All heavy atoms as TSV, in Angstrom:
chain	resi	resn	atom	element	x	y	z
A	1	MET	N	N	-10.363	-2.480	-4.344
A	1	MET	CA	C	-9.139	-2.602	-5.087
A	1	MET	C	C	-8.901	-4.072	-5.387
A	1	MET	O	O	-9.197	-4.915	-4.557
A	1	MET	CB	C	-7.980	-2.054	-4.277
A	1	MET	CG	C	-6.688	-2.095	-5.035
A	1	MET	SD	S	-5.313	-2.195	-3.907
A	1	MET	CE	C	-4.159	-2.988	-4.943
A	2	ILE	N	N	-8.378	-4.325	-6.554
A	2	ILE	CA	C	-8.049	-5.694	-6.930
A	2	ILE	C	C	-6.549	-5.796	-7.136
A	2	ILE	O	O	-5.983	-5.116	-7.983
A	2	ILE	CB	C	-8.783	-6.114	-8.213
A	2	ILE	CG1	C	-10.282	-5.959	-8.009
A	2	ILE	CG2	C	-8.423	-7.544	-8.581
A	2	ILE	CD1	C	-11.073	-6.084	-9.261
A	3	ASP	N	N	-5.923	-6.637	-6.338
A	3	ASP	CA	C	-4.502	-6.924	-6.515
A	3	ASP	C	C	-4.399	-8.048	-7.525
A	3	ASP	O	O	-4.897	-9.145	-7.303
A	3	ASP	CB	C	-3.884	-7.348	-5.185
A	3	ASP	CG	C	-2.488	-7.897	-5.349
A	3	ASP	OD1	O	-1.759	-7.407	-6.226
A	3	ASP	OD2	O	-2.124	-8.829	-4.613
A	4	ASP	N	N	-3.799	-7.756	-8.656
A	4	ASP	CA	C	-3.683	-8.771	-9.704
A	4	ASP	C	C	-2.238	-9.177	-9.938
A	4	ASP	O	O	-1.820	-9.447	-11.050
A	4	ASP	CB	C	-4.349	-8.307	-11.001
A	4	ASP	CG	C	-3.715	-7.046	-11.569
A	4	ASP	OD1	O	-2.953	-6.391	-10.849
A	4	ASP	OD2	O	-3.979	-6.728	-12.729
A	5	GLY	N	N	-1.485	-9.242	-8.854
A	5	GLY	CA	C	-0.131	-9.762	-8.930
A	5	GLY	C	C	0.953	-8.742	-9.198
A	5	GLY	O	O	2.089	-9.116	-9.484
A	6	TYR	N	N	0.629	-7.463	-9.113
A	6	TYR	CA	C	1.661	-6.449	-9.325
A	6	TYR	C	C	2.602	-6.390	-8.137
A	6	TYR	O	O	2.243	-6.759	-7.021
A	6	TYR	CB	C	1.023	-5.072	-9.553
A	6	TYR	CG	C	0.706	-4.799	-10.995
A	6	TYR	CD1	C	-0.026	-5.689	-11.746
A	6	TYR	CD2	C	1.140	-3.650	-11.612
A	6	TYR	CE1	C	-0.321	-5.441	-13.066
A	6	TYR	CE2	C	0.846	-3.390	-12.939
A	6	TYR	CZ	C	0.115	-4.295	-13.652
A	6	TYR	OH	O	-0.167	-4.044	-14.962
A	7	PHE	N	N	3.797	-5.919	-8.373
A	7	PHE	CA	C	4.805	-5.834	-7.325
A	7	PHE	C	C	5.052	-4.372	-6.948
A	7	PHE	O	O	6.166	-3.875	-7.025
A	7	PHE	CB	C	6.120	-6.477	-7.781
A	7	PHE	CG	C	5.981	-7.946	-8.035
A	7	PHE	CD1	C	5.848	-8.428	-9.322
A	7	PHE	CD2	C	5.944	-8.833	-6.988
A	7	PHE	CE1	C	5.717	-9.788	-9.558
A	7	PHE	CE2	C	5.808	-10.195	-7.204
A	7	PHE	CZ	C	5.693	-10.672	-8.500
A	8	ASP	N	N	3.990	-3.696	-6.565
A	8	ASP	CA	C	4.137	-2.316	-6.106
A	8	ASP	C	C	3.651	-2.236	-4.655
A	8	ASP	O	O	3.442	-3.252	-4.010
A	8	ASP	CB	C	3.385	-1.347	-7.018
A	8	ASP	CG	C	1.901	-1.631	-7.106
A	8	ASP	OD1	O	1.397	-2.450	-6.305
A	8	ASP	OD2	O	1.236	-1.046	-7.959
A	9	ARG	N	N	3.449	-1.048	-4.159
A	9	ARG	CA	C	3.057	-0.870	-2.760
A	9	ARG	C	C	1.549	-0.724	-2.589
A	9	ARG	O	O	1.090	-0.275	-1.538
A	9	ARG	CB	C	3.760	0.370	-2.205
A	9	ARG	CG	C	5.269	0.228	-2.139
A	9	ARG	CD	C	5.954	1.460	-1.570
A	9	ARG	NE	N	5.367	1.856	-0.297
A	9	ARG	CZ	C	4.943	3.095	-0.019
A	9	ARG	NH1	N	5.051	4.052	-0.890
A	9	ARG	NH2	N	4.416	3.370	1.152
A	10	SER	N	N	0.772	-1.102	-3.577
A	10	SER	CA	C	-0.676	-0.893	-3.542
A	10	SER	C	C	-1.341	-1.482	-2.305
A	10	SER	O	O	-2.129	-0.818	-1.637
A	10	SER	CB	C	-1.336	-1.475	-4.785
A	10	SER	OG	O	-0.883	-0.834	-5.932
A	11	ILE	N	N	-1.060	-2.734	-2.006
A	11	ILE	CA	C	-1.694	-3.386	-0.857
A	11	ILE	C	C	-1.298	-2.678	0.435
A	11	ILE	O	O	-2.147	-2.408	1.291
A	11	ILE	CB	C	-1.326	-4.879	-0.801
A	11	ILE	CG1	C	-1.904	-5.593	-2.019
A	11	ILE	CG2	C	-1.852	-5.525	0.469
A	11	ILE	CD1	C	-1.490	-7.030	-2.143
A	12	GLU	N	N	-0.040	-2.364	0.565
A	12	GLU	CA	C	0.441	-1.649	1.753
A	12	GLU	C	C	-0.270	-0.307	1.913
A	12	GLU	O	O	-0.691	0.061	3.010
A	12	GLU	CB	C	1.953	-1.437	1.629
A	12	GLU	CG	C	2.587	-0.677	2.759
A	12	GLU	CD	C	4.055	-0.385	2.485
A	12	GLU	OE1	O	4.682	-1.092	1.666
A	12	GLU	OE2	O	4.568	0.565	3.098
A	13	ILE	N	N	-0.435	0.409	0.826
A	13	ILE	CA	C	-1.096	1.719	0.865
A	13	ILE	C	C	-2.580	1.571	1.190
A	13	ILE	O	O	-3.117	2.293	2.039
A	13	ILE	CB	C	-0.884	2.469	-0.465
A	13	ILE	CG1	C	0.594	2.818	-0.626
A	13	ILE	CG2	C	-1.753	3.718	-0.533
A	13	ILE	CD1	C	0.984	3.284	-2.014
A	14	ILE	N	N	-3.274	0.645	0.537
A	14	ILE	CA	C	-4.701	0.436	0.786
A	14	ILE	C	C	-4.950	0.083	2.243
A	14	ILE	O	O	-5.910	0.545	2.858
A	14	ILE	CB	C	-5.262	-0.671	-0.147
A	14	ILE	CG1	C	-5.319	-0.173	-1.581
A	14	ILE	CG2	C	-6.630	-1.154	0.320
A	14	ILE	CD1	C	-6.268	0.987	-1.810
A	15	ASN	N	N	-4.086	-0.719	2.820
A	15	ASN	CA	C	-4.263	-1.141	4.211
A	15	ASN	C	C	-4.070	-0.009	5.217
A	15	ASN	O	O	-4.387	-0.178	6.394
A	15	ASN	CB	C	-3.341	-2.311	4.541
A	15	ASN	CG	C	-3.825	-3.596	3.904
A	15	ASN	OD1	O	-5.015	-3.793	3.720
A	15	ASN	ND2	N	-2.908	-4.468	3.555
A	16	THR	N	N	-3.586	1.145	4.787
A	16	THR	CA	C	-3.434	2.273	5.707
A	16	THR	C	C	-4.725	3.076	5.856
A	16	THR	O	O	-4.830	3.893	6.756
A	16	THR	CB	C	-2.314	3.240	5.260
A	16	THR	OG1	O	-2.682	3.857	4.020
A	16	THR	CG2	C	-0.980	2.521	5.117
A	17	PHE	N	N	-5.717	2.841	4.997
A	17	PHE	CA	C	-6.971	3.575	5.054
A	17	PHE	C	C	-7.950	2.885	6.010
A	17	PHE	O	O	-8.334	1.739	5.771
A	17	PHE	CB	C	-7.614	3.682	3.665
A	17	PHE	CG	C	-6.839	4.522	2.704
A	17	PHE	CD1	C	-6.053	3.932	1.732
A	17	PHE	CD2	C	-6.897	5.903	2.779
A	17	PHE	CE1	C	-5.326	4.704	0.835
A	17	PHE	CE2	C	-6.176	6.689	1.887
A	17	PHE	CZ	C	-5.390	6.083	0.924
A	18	PRO	N	N	-8.365	3.577	7.075
A	18	PRO	CA	C	-9.315	2.971	8.021
A	18	PRO	C	C	-10.761	3.161	7.556
A	18	PRO	O	O	-11.578	3.782	8.230
A	18	PRO	CB	C	-9.036	3.737	9.311
A	18	PRO	CG	C	-8.636	5.096	8.838
A	18	PRO	CD	C	-7.885	4.870	7.541
A	19	ASP	N	N	-11.086	2.635	6.387
A	19	ASP	CA	C	-12.408	2.825	5.808
A	19	ASP	C	C	-12.960	1.460	5.396
A	19	ASP	O	O	-12.439	0.823	4.476
A	19	ASP	CB	C	-12.303	3.755	4.597
A	19	ASP	CG	C	-13.646	4.185	4.057
A	19	ASP	OD1	O	-14.641	3.439	4.238
A	19	ASP	OD2	O	-13.712	5.266	3.448
A	20	SER	N	N	-14.004	1.018	6.075
A	20	SER	CA	C	-14.553	-0.319	5.814
A	20	SER	C	C	-15.198	-0.443	4.439
A	20	SER	O	O	-15.494	-1.548	3.989
A	20	SER	CB	C	-15.574	-0.689	6.890
A	20	SER	OG	O	-16.668	0.210	6.859
A	21	ARG	N	N	-15.413	0.690	3.755
A	21	ARG	CA	C	-15.992	0.630	2.406
A	21	ARG	C	C	-14.972	0.178	1.373
A	21	ARG	O	O	-15.337	-0.265	0.286
A	21	ARG	CB	C	-16.543	2.000	2.013
A	21	ARG	CG	C	-17.691	2.461	2.888
A	21	ARG	CD	C	-18.062	3.880	2.574
A	21	ARG	NE	N	-16.916	4.747	2.889
A	21	ARG	CZ	C	-16.881	6.053	2.635
A	21	ARG	NH1	N	-17.901	6.646	2.041
A	21	ARG	NH2	N	-15.830	6.770	2.953
A	22	ILE	N	N	-13.689	0.276	1.696
A	22	ILE	CA	C	-12.637	-0.144	0.763
A	22	ILE	C	C	-12.416	-1.639	0.934
A	22	ILE	O	O	-12.096	-2.114	2.020
A	22	ILE	CB	C	-11.322	0.622	1.027
A	22	ILE	CG1	C	-11.542	2.121	0.838
A	22	ILE	CG2	C	-10.221	0.094	0.109
A	22	ILE	CD1	C	-10.358	2.967	1.247
A	23	LYS	N	N	-12.604	-2.361	-0.130
A	23	LYS	CA	C	-12.434	-3.819	-0.118
A	23	LYS	C	C	-11.211	-4.182	-0.951
A	23	LYS	O	O	-10.957	-3.586	-1.990
A	23	LYS	CB	C	-13.655	-4.526	-0.701
A	23	LYS	CG	C	-14.969	-4.147	-0.059
A	23	LYS	CD	C	-15.046	-4.610	1.361
A	23	LYS	CE	C	-16.419	-4.258	1.932
A	23	LYS	NZ	N	-16.440	-4.239	3.366
A	24	LEU	N	N	-10.477	-5.159	-0.494
A	24	LEU	CA	C	-9.302	-5.637	-1.217
A	24	LEU	C	C	-9.542	-7.071	-1.656
A	24	LEU	O	O	-9.847	-7.938	-0.839
A	24	LEU	CB	C	-8.058	-5.565	-0.330
A	24	LEU	CG	C	-6.777	-6.153	-0.898
A	24	LEU	CD1	C	-6.359	-5.407	-2.162
A	24	LEU	CD2	C	-5.670	-6.110	0.132
A	25	TYR	N	N	-9.449	-7.302	-2.941
A	25	TYR	CA	C	-9.569	-8.639	-3.512
A	25	TYR	C	C	-8.243	-8.964	-4.187
A	25	TYR	O	O	-7.632	-8.101	-4.799
A	25	TYR	CB	C	-10.698	-8.703	-4.543
A	25	TYR	CG	C	-12.053	-8.410	-3.946
A	25	TYR	CD1	C	-12.614	-7.138	-4.026
A	25	TYR	CD2	C	-12.774	-9.403	-3.302
A	25	TYR	CE1	C	-13.858	-6.863	-3.481
A	25	TYR	CE2	C	-14.020	-9.137	-2.753
A	25	TYR	CZ	C	-14.552	-7.869	-2.840
A	25	TYR	OH	O	-15.781	-7.598	-2.295
A	26	SER	N	N	-7.820	-10.209	-4.077
A	26	SER	CA	C	-6.547	-10.615	-4.676
A	26	SER	C	C	-6.765	-11.743	-5.674
A	26	SER	O	O	-7.495	-12.697	-5.393
A	26	SER	CB	C	-5.574	-11.083	-3.597
A	26	SER	OG	O	-5.223	-10.013	-2.766
A	27	LEU	N	N	-6.134	-11.605	-6.824
A	27	LEU	CA	C	-6.127	-12.658	-7.835
A	27	LEU	C	C	-4.773	-13.362	-7.760
A	27	LEU	O	O	-3.759	-12.732	-7.457
A	27	LEU	CB	C	-6.341	-12.065	-9.225
A	27	LEU	CG	C	-7.660	-11.321	-9.441
A	27	LEU	CD1	C	-7.676	-10.676	-10.827
A	27	LEU	CD2	C	-8.825	-12.273	-9.299
A	28	LYS	N	N	-4.759	-14.649	-8.047
A	28	LYS	CA	C	-3.501	-15.401	-8.014
A	28	LYS	C	C	-2.521	-14.904	-9.068
A	28	LYS	O	O	-1.333	-14.824	-8.842
A	28	LYS	CB	C	-3.755	-16.887	-8.258
A	28	LYS	CG	C	-4.407	-17.602	-7.128
A	28	LYS	CD	C	-4.542	-19.070	-7.491
A	28	LYS	CE	C	-5.300	-19.835	-6.443
A	28	LYS	NZ	N	-5.437	-21.246	-6.810
A	29	ASP	N	N	-3.051	-14.611	-10.247
A	29	ASP	CA	C	-2.207	-14.233	-11.380
A	29	ASP	C	C	-2.668	-12.917	-11.971
A	29	ASP	O	O	-3.817	-12.516	-11.814
A	29	ASP	CB	C	-2.284	-15.305	-12.474
A	29	ASP	CG	C	-1.819	-16.657	-11.992
A	29	ASP	OD1	O	-0.723	-16.728	-11.412
A	29	ASP	OD2	O	-2.567	-17.634	-12.191
A	30	ASN	N	N	-1.767	-12.279	-12.703
A	30	ASN	CA	C	-2.128	-11.093	-13.469
A	30	ASN	C	C	-2.819	-11.595	-14.729
A	30	ASN	O	O	-2.195	-12.146	-15.620
A	30	ASN	CB	C	-0.866	-10.295	-13.814
A	30	ASN	CG	C	-1.190	-9.005	-14.525
A	30	ASN	OD1	O	-2.111	-8.944	-15.323
A	30	ASN	ND2	N	-0.435	-7.978	-14.237
A	31	VAL	N	N	-4.146	-11.398	-14.783
A	31	VAL	CA	C	-4.934	-11.938	-15.895
A	31	VAL	C	C	-5.238	-10.895	-16.959
A	31	VAL	O	O	-5.955	-11.177	-17.914
A	31	VAL	CB	C	-6.253	-12.569	-15.380
A	31	VAL	CG1	C	-5.968	-13.782	-14.533
A	31	VAL	CG2	C	-7.086	-11.554	-14.621
A	32	GLY	N	N	-4.718	-9.694	-16.788
A	32	GLY	CA	C	-4.933	-8.642	-17.771
A	32	GLY	C	C	-5.973	-7.634	-17.316
A	32	GLY	O	O	-6.763	-7.872	-16.412
A	33	ASN	N	N	-5.942	-6.504	-17.982
A	33	ASN	CA	C	-6.771	-5.364	-17.607
A	33	ASN	C	C	-8.269	-5.680	-17.639
A	33	ASN	O	O	-8.994	-5.431	-16.679
A	33	ASN	CB	C	-6.452	-4.192	-18.535
A	33	ASN	CG	C	-7.114	-2.910	-18.102
A	33	ASN	OD1	O	-7.395	-2.700	-16.934
A	33	ASN	ND2	N	-7.371	-2.033	-19.054
A	34	TYR	N	N	-8.760	-6.210	-18.745
A	34	TYR	CA	C	-10.203	-6.395	-18.884
A	34	TYR	C	C	-10.746	-7.511	-18.007
A	34	TYR	O	O	-11.826	-7.379	-17.418
A	34	TYR	CB	C	-10.575	-6.590	-20.357
A	34	TYR	CG	C	-10.261	-5.357	-21.159
A	34	TYR	CD1	C	-9.191	-5.322	-22.044
A	34	TYR	CD2	C	-10.995	-4.193	-20.974
A	34	TYR	CE1	C	-8.881	-4.175	-22.745
A	34	TYR	CE2	C	-10.690	-3.035	-21.671
A	34	TYR	CZ	C	-9.627	-3.035	-22.554
A	34	TYR	OH	O	-9.323	-1.883	-23.231
A	35	ALA	N	N	-10.021	-8.595	-17.878
A	35	ALA	CA	C	-10.472	-9.679	-17.002
A	35	ALA	C	C	-10.493	-9.217	-15.549
A	35	ALA	O	O	-11.417	-9.546	-14.800
A	35	ALA	CB	C	-9.571	-10.898	-17.163
A	36	THR	N	N	-9.513	-8.410	-15.166
A	36	THR	CA	C	-9.476	-7.882	-13.806
A	36	THR	C	C	-10.639	-6.922	-13.575
A	36	THR	O	O	-11.301	-6.960	-12.536
A	36	THR	CB	C	-8.133	-7.173	-13.539
A	36	THR	OG1	O	-7.070	-8.113	-13.737
A	36	THR	CG2	C	-8.064	-6.630	-12.122
A	37	ARG	N	N	-10.926	-6.063	-14.541
A	37	ARG	CA	C	-12.072	-5.143	-14.419
A	37	ARG	C	C	-13.382	-5.910	-14.332
A	37	ARG	O	O	-14.252	-5.583	-13.531
A	37	ARG	CB	C	-12.120	-4.178	-15.593
A	37	ARG	CG	C	-11.119	-3.088	-15.475
A	37	ARG	CD	C	-11.275	-2.108	-16.619
A	37	ARG	NE	N	-10.195	-1.130	-16.521
A	37	ARG	CZ	C	-10.341	0.138	-16.817
A	37	ARG	NH1	N	-11.494	0.591	-17.250
A	37	ARG	NH2	N	-9.337	0.964	-16.708
A	38	ASN	N	N	-13.550	-6.928	-15.148
A	38	ASN	CA	C	-14.773	-7.728	-15.109
A	38	ASN	C	C	-14.941	-8.395	-13.750
A	38	ASN	O	O	-16.050	-8.461	-13.202
A	38	ASN	CB	C	-14.795	-8.768	-16.222
A	38	ASN	CG	C	-14.996	-8.151	-17.581
A	38	ASN	OD1	O	-15.506	-7.046	-17.711
A	38	ASN	ND2	N	-14.581	-8.868	-18.613
A	39	TYR	N	N	-13.850	-8.883	-13.195
A	39	TYR	CA	C	-13.892	-9.472	-11.853
A	39	TYR	C	C	-14.332	-8.416	-10.837
A	39	TYR	O	O	-15.184	-8.667	-9.993
A	39	TYR	CB	C	-12.527	-10.047	-11.482
A	39	TYR	CG	C	-12.473	-10.574	-10.073
A	39	TYR	CD1	C	-13.047	-11.803	-9.751
A	39	TYR	CD2	C	-11.858	-9.854	-9.058
A	39	TYR	CE1	C	-13.016	-12.294	-8.459
A	39	TYR	CE2	C	-11.813	-10.335	-7.763
A	39	TYR	CZ	C	-12.399	-11.548	-7.472
A	39	TYR	OH	O	-12.369	-12.026	-6.181
A	40	GLY	N	N	-13.763	-7.228	-10.926
A	40	GLY	CA	C	-14.122	-6.145	-10.019
A	40	GLY	C	C	-15.580	-5.759	-10.132
A	40	GLY	O	O	-16.267	-5.579	-9.128
A	41	VAL	N	N	-16.077	-5.652	-11.341
A	41	VAL	CA	C	-17.484	-5.304	-11.556
A	41	VAL	C	C	-18.393	-6.383	-10.961
A	41	VAL	O	O	-19.462	-6.082	-10.427
A	41	VAL	CB	C	-17.777	-5.069	-13.052
A	41	VAL	CG1	C	-19.262	-4.959	-13.327
A	41	VAL	CG2	C	-17.053	-3.818	-13.532
A	42	SER	N	N	-17.965	-7.632	-10.997
A	42	SER	CA	C	-18.786	-8.709	-10.422
A	42	SER	C	C	-18.888	-8.600	-8.903
A	42	SER	O	O	-19.790	-9.174	-8.299
A	42	SER	CB	C	-18.226	-10.081	-10.814
A	42	SER	OG	O	-17.082	-10.409	-10.041
A	43	LYS	N	N	-17.989	-7.853	-8.276
A	43	LYS	CA	C	-17.988	-7.689	-6.819
A	43	LYS	C	C	-18.740	-6.444	-6.352
A	43	LYS	O	O	-18.960	-6.257	-5.165
A	43	LYS	CB	C	-16.550	-7.621	-6.295
A	43	LYS	CG	C	-15.739	-8.872	-6.550
A	43	LYS	CD	C	-16.335	-10.023	-5.801
A	43	LYS	CE	C	-15.508	-11.280	-5.964
A	43	LYS	NZ	N	-16.147	-12.422	-5.319
A	44	VAL	N	N	-19.151	-5.592	-7.281
A	44	VAL	CA	C	-19.786	-4.321	-6.936
A	44	VAL	C	C	-21.150	-4.558	-6.296
A	44	VAL	O	O	-21.928	-5.381	-6.745
A	44	VAL	CB	C	-19.943	-3.449	-8.210
A	44	VAL	CG1	C	-20.801	-2.232	-7.934
A	44	VAL	CG2	C	-18.584	-3.036	-8.719
A	45	ARG	N	N	-21.417	-3.780	-5.230
A	45	ARG	CA	C	-22.725	-3.836	-4.590
A	45	ARG	C	C	-23.436	-2.489	-4.652
A	45	ARG	O	O	-24.562	-2.363	-4.221
A	45	ARG	CB	C	-22.583	-4.273	-3.140
A	45	ARG	CG	C	-22.137	-5.723	-3.023
A	45	ARG	CD	C	-22.231	-6.210	-1.621
A	45	ARG	NE	N	-21.038	-5.756	-0.900
A	45	ARG	CZ	C	-20.928	-5.701	0.407
A	45	ARG	NH1	N	-21.938	-6.036	1.166
A	45	ARG	NH2	N	-19.821	-5.296	0.978
A	46	GLY	N	N	-22.780	-1.491	-5.168
A	46	GLY	CA	C	-23.365	-0.155	-5.235
A	46	GLY	C	C	-24.051	0.114	-6.558
A	46	GLY	O	O	-24.116	-0.739	-7.445
A	47	LYS	N	N	-24.537	1.323	-6.691
A	47	LYS	CA	C	-25.270	1.724	-7.887
A	47	LYS	C	C	-24.322	2.157	-9.009
A	47	LYS	O	O	-24.627	1.989	-10.182
A	47	LYS	CB	C	-26.209	2.875	-7.532
A	47	LYS	CG	C	-27.114	3.314	-8.636
A	47	LYS	CD	C	-28.099	4.363	-8.147
A	47	LYS	CE	C	-29.019	4.810	-9.267
A	47	LYS	NZ	N	-29.996	5.788	-8.787
A	48	TYR	N	N	-23.173	2.730	-8.652
A	48	TYR	CA	C	-22.241	3.275	-9.637
A	48	TYR	C	C	-20.882	2.587	-9.537
A	48	TYR	O	O	-20.493	2.115	-8.486
A	48	TYR	CB	C	-22.044	4.777	-9.420
A	48	TYR	CG	C	-23.324	5.558	-9.515
A	48	TYR	CD1	C	-23.963	6.018	-8.376
A	48	TYR	CD2	C	-23.901	5.816	-10.755
A	48	TYR	CE1	C	-25.152	6.729	-8.459
A	48	TYR	CE2	C	-25.088	6.526	-10.851
A	48	TYR	CZ	C	-25.708	6.973	-9.705
A	48	TYR	OH	O	-26.874	7.663	-9.792
A	49	VAL	N	N	-20.179	2.585	-10.650
A	49	VAL	CA	C	-18.826	2.042	-10.706
A	49	VAL	C	C	-17.915	3.106	-11.303
A	49	VAL	O	O	-18.241	3.696	-12.333
A	49	VAL	CB	C	-18.752	0.769	-11.591
A	49	VAL	CG1	C	-17.327	0.276	-11.703
A	49	VAL	CG2	C	-19.665	-0.308	-11.067
A	50	ALA	N	N	-16.795	3.382	-10.640
A	50	ALA	CA	C	-15.808	4.321	-11.167
A	50	ALA	C	C	-14.496	3.573	-11.341
A	50	ALA	O	O	-14.102	2.781	-10.492
A	50	ALA	CB	C	-15.616	5.496	-10.213
A	51	MET	N	N	-13.838	3.818	-12.456
A	51	MET	CA	C	-12.551	3.177	-12.729
A	51	MET	C	C	-11.536	4.238	-13.086
A	51	MET	O	O	-11.865	5.207	-13.756
A	51	MET	CB	C	-12.695	2.173	-13.868
A	51	MET	CG	C	-13.610	1.054	-13.540
A	51	MET	SD	S	-13.767	-0.052	-14.927
A	51	MET	CE	C	-15.294	-0.850	-14.516
A	52	MET	N	N	-10.308	4.020	-12.635
A	52	MET	CA	C	-9.245	4.970	-12.943
A	52	MET	C	C	-7.959	4.197	-13.178
A	52	MET	O	O	-7.586	3.358	-12.377
A	52	MET	CB	C	-9.050	5.946	-11.776
A	52	MET	CG	C	-8.062	7.035	-12.086
A	52	MET	SD	S	-8.023	8.254	-10.776
A	52	MET	CE	C	-6.582	7.725	-9.899
A	53	ASP	N	N	-7.313	4.476	-14.277
A	53	ASP	CA	C	-6.025	3.877	-14.588
A	53	ASP	C	C	-4.913	4.817	-14.171
A	53	ASP	O	O	-5.118	6.028	-14.023
A	53	ASP	CB	C	-5.915	3.593	-16.091
A	53	ASP	CG	C	-6.907	2.551	-16.539
A	53	ASP	OD1	O	-7.112	1.574	-15.797
A	53	ASP	OD2	O	-7.485	2.698	-17.632
A	54	ALA	N	N	-3.737	4.283	-14.004
A	54	ALA	CA	C	-2.590	5.088	-13.588
A	54	ALA	C	C	-2.282	6.200	-14.577
A	54	ALA	O	O	-1.815	7.270	-14.185
A	54	ALA	CB	C	-1.368	4.211	-13.389
A	55	ASP	N	N	-2.549	5.986	-15.839
A	55	ASP	CA	C	-2.231	7.011	-16.833
A	55	ASP	C	C	-3.256	8.146	-16.863
A	55	ASP	O	O	-3.119	9.080	-17.622
A	55	ASP	CB	C	-2.072	6.404	-18.222
A	55	ASP	CG	C	-3.336	5.736	-18.737
A	55	ASP	OD1	O	-4.280	5.548	-17.959
A	55	ASP	OD2	O	-3.367	5.411	-19.936
A	56	GLU	N	N	-4.284	8.054	-16.019
A	56	GLU	CA	C	-5.289	9.103	-15.953
A	56	GLU	C	C	-5.019	10.091	-14.814
A	56	GLU	O	O	-5.776	11.021	-14.609
A	56	GLU	CB	C	-6.684	8.494	-15.799
A	56	GLU	CG	C	-7.049	7.707	-17.025
A	56	GLU	CD	C	-8.269	6.836	-16.853
A	56	GLU	OE1	O	-8.709	6.592	-15.732
A	56	GLU	OE2	O	-8.785	6.410	-17.897
A	57	ILE	N	N	-3.958	9.882	-14.100
A	57	ILE	CA	C	-3.597	10.796	-13.013
A	57	ILE	C	C	-2.826	11.977	-13.606
A	57	ILE	O	O	-1.831	11.791	-14.296
A	57	ILE	CB	C	-2.747	10.085	-11.951
A	57	ILE	CG1	C	-3.554	8.961	-11.301
A	57	ILE	CG2	C	-2.255	11.078	-10.903
A	57	ILE	CD1	C	-2.741	8.103	-10.363
A	58	VAL	N	N	-3.297	13.159	-13.328
A	58	VAL	CA	C	-2.643	14.370	-13.821
A	58	VAL	C	C	-2.078	15.128	-12.632
A	58	VAL	O	O	-2.795	15.441	-11.686
A	58	VAL	CB	C	-3.631	15.273	-14.597
A	58	VAL	CG1	C	-2.942	16.560	-15.031
A	58	VAL	CG2	C	-4.200	14.528	-15.783
A	59	ILE	N	N	-0.801	15.381	-12.654
A	59	ILE	CA	C	-0.157	16.148	-11.598
A	59	ILE	C	C	0.205	17.508	-12.169
A	59	ILE	O	O	0.951	17.602	-13.129
A	59	ILE	CB	C	1.095	15.423	-11.068
A	59	ILE	CG1	C	0.704	14.055	-10.507
A	59	ILE	CG2	C	1.784	16.266	-10.000
A	59	ILE	CD1	C	1.865	13.191	-10.125
A	60	ALA	N	N	-0.363	18.534	-11.592
A	60	ALA	CA	C	-0.119	19.896	-12.095
A	60	ALA	C	C	0.783	20.669	-11.163
A	60	ALA	O	O	0.867	20.432	-10.015
A	60	ALA	CB	C	-1.439	20.627	-12.263
């Protein structure tokens, strides 16, 4: 997860997961969607990358 300066509970929520595979990176400023994604992709060590935006969550 990349914290890019938002003021929500994301960091608090991420820190509740006891899973060492989840990494938290923080940016000083909100640099925008694409710059943040590019930063995240530069940190990937796996074979696949999955991205999900808040507007892609469907609650039925």
